[in-house]
C-alpha positions in Angstrom: -28.8 -0.7 -4.0 -27.2 2.7 -3.6 -23.6 3.6 -4.5 -21.2 4.0 -1.7 -18.5 6.4 -2.7 -16.5 5.3 0.4 -16.7 1.7 -0.6 -15.5 2.3 -4.2 -12.8 4.8 -3.2 -11.3 4.3 0.3 -11.5 0.5 0.5 -9.8 -0.3 -2.9 -7.2 2.3 -2.4 -6.4 1.1 1.1 -6.2 -2.5 -0.2 -3.9 -1.5 -3.1 -1.6 0.6 -0.9 -1.4 -2.2 1.6 -0.3 -4.6 -1.1 2.2 -2.0 -2.3 3.6 -1.7 1.1 4.1 -5.5 1.3 5.8 -5.5 -2.1 8.2 -2.7 -0.9 9.0 -4.7 2.2 9.8 -7.7 0.0 12.0 -5.5 -2.2 14.0 -4.3 0.9 14.6 -7.9 2.0 15.5 -8.9 -1.6 18.1 -6.0 -1.9 19.6 -7.1 1.4 19.7 -10.8 0.6 21.2 -10.2 -2.9 23.6 -7.5 -1.7 22.0 -4.9 -4.0 22.4 -1.3 -3.0 18.7 -0.4 -2.2 19.1 2.9 -4.0 19.6 1.1 -7.2 16.1 -0.4 -6.9 14.5 2.8 -5.4 15.7 4.8 -8.4 15.1 2.1 -11.1 12.9 2.8 -14.1 11.3 0.7 -16.7 12.4 3.1 -19.4 14.5 6.3 -19.3 11.6 8.6 -19.9 9.5 7.1 -17.0 9.6 8.1 -13.4 11.7 6.0 -11.0 10.2 3.6 -8.5 10.3 6.2 -5.7 8.3 8.7 -7.7 5.7 6.0 -8.7 5.1 5.4 -5.0 4.9 9.1 -4.2 2.3 9.6 -7.0 0.2 6.7 -5.8 0.3 8.2 -2.3 -0.5 11.7 -3.6 -3.5 10.6 -5.6 -4.9 8.5 -2.8 -4.6 11.1 0.0 -5.8 13.8 -2.4 -8.9 11.8 -3.4 -10.3 11.3 0.1 -9.5 14.8 1.1 -11.1 16.5 -1.9 -14.2 14.3 -1.7 -14.6 15.3 2.0 -14.1 18.9 1.1 -10.7 19.2 2.7 -7.3 20.3 1.6 -5.0 17.3 1.0 -2.0 17.1 3.3 1.4 17.8 1.7 4.2 15.3 1.9 7.8 16.4 1.1 8.6 13.9 -1.6 12.0 13.3 0.0 11.9 9.5 0.3 15.1 7.8 -0.9 15.0 4.4 0.7 12.6 1.5 1.1 12.0 2.4 4.8 11.1 6.0 3.7 8.7 4.8 1.1 7.1 2.3 3.5 6.7 5.1 6.0 5.0 7.3 3.4 2.5 4.5 2.6 1.9 4.2 6.4 1.1 7.9 6.6 -1.1 7.7 3.5 -3.0 4.8 4.9 -3.5 6.5 8.2 -4.8 9.6 6.3 -7.2 7.8 4.1 -8.4 5.5 6.9 -9.1 8.6 9.1 -12.2 9.3 6.9 -15.5 7.6 7.5 -18.3 6.7 5.1 -20.4 9.7 6.2 -17.7 12.1 5.0 -17.4 10.4 1.5 -20.8 8.9 0.7 -23.1 11.2 -1.3 -20.2 13.0 -3.0 -20.7 11.4 -6.5 -22.4 14.5 -7.9 -20.1 17.1 -6.2 -17.8 19.2 -8.3 -14.2 18.3 -7.6 -11.5 20.7 -8.8 -8.1 19.2 -9.4 -5.2 21.6 -9.7 -2.7 20.3 -12.3 0.6 21.7 -13.7 -1.0 23.9 -16.4 -4.7 24.0 -15.6 -7.4 22.9 -13.2 -9.6 20.0 -14.1 -13.2 19.7 -13.1 -14.9 16.4 -12.4 -18.0 15.1 -10.7 -17.1 13.1 -7.7 -17.9 9.8 -9.4 -16.0 10.7 -12.6 -13.0 11.8 -10.4 -12.9 8.5 -8.7 -13.6 6.2 -11.7 -11.8 8.1 -14.4 -8.8 9.6 -12.6 -8.2 8.4 -9.0 -8.5 4.6 -9.3 -6.8 4.3 -12.7 -3.9 6.5 -11.4 -3.4 4.6 -8.2 -3.5 1.2 -10.0 -1.2 2.5 -12.7 1.5 3.7 -10.3 1.2 0.6 -8.1 1.4 -1.6 -11.1 4.4 0.3 -12.5 6.2 -0.1 -9.1 5.4 -3.8 -9.2 6.8 -4.0 -12.8 10.0 -2.2 -12.0 10.7 -4.6 -9.1 9.7 -7.7 -11.1 12.0 -6.5 -14.0 14.8 -6.2 -11.5 14.4 -9.8 -10.3 12.1 -9.6 -7.3 10.1 -12.8 -7.2 6.6 -11.5 -6.9 3.5 -12.5 -8.6 -0.2 -11.6 -9.2 -1.0 -12.7 -5.6 1.4 -10.1 -4.3 -0.4 -7.4 -6.3 -3.9 -8.5 -5.6 -3.5 -9.9 -2.1 -6.0 -12.3 -0.6 -9.2 -11.6 -2.5 -12.3 -13.7 -3.1 
């Protein structure tokens, strides 16, 4: 059986971002029902030195759109990072899902040995395609989606493991 980079990259990221989108929709309804100013939740943090919810969503989006673009040898699209509401964040996830789902297996499969250069704040990291996906991309997407989940759960949103995982198995 051969490895499908598309199957281990695009499919799990699309699933995770879809679940994130549903969680954000529940958060918007929760804020309205509880008469909580939505910006309180959008800017909530688990701890003062951590990014707020909106930045967690933006980073999950950036990592996902960057991954498929780089694997396919394209420049990732730039989003403005100006989301300040649940509808803004949900729209960003829509745009991210549209972007990652615009790629097909032929564009992604076979990239496991390719060199992927990732510009960072103070340096450029170099990965093989497979290490990029398994050691950087998926852990980052999952971390930021999980942190968003945790921020909302900590603030009283009644969500559980099924909201995070969705219908699997």
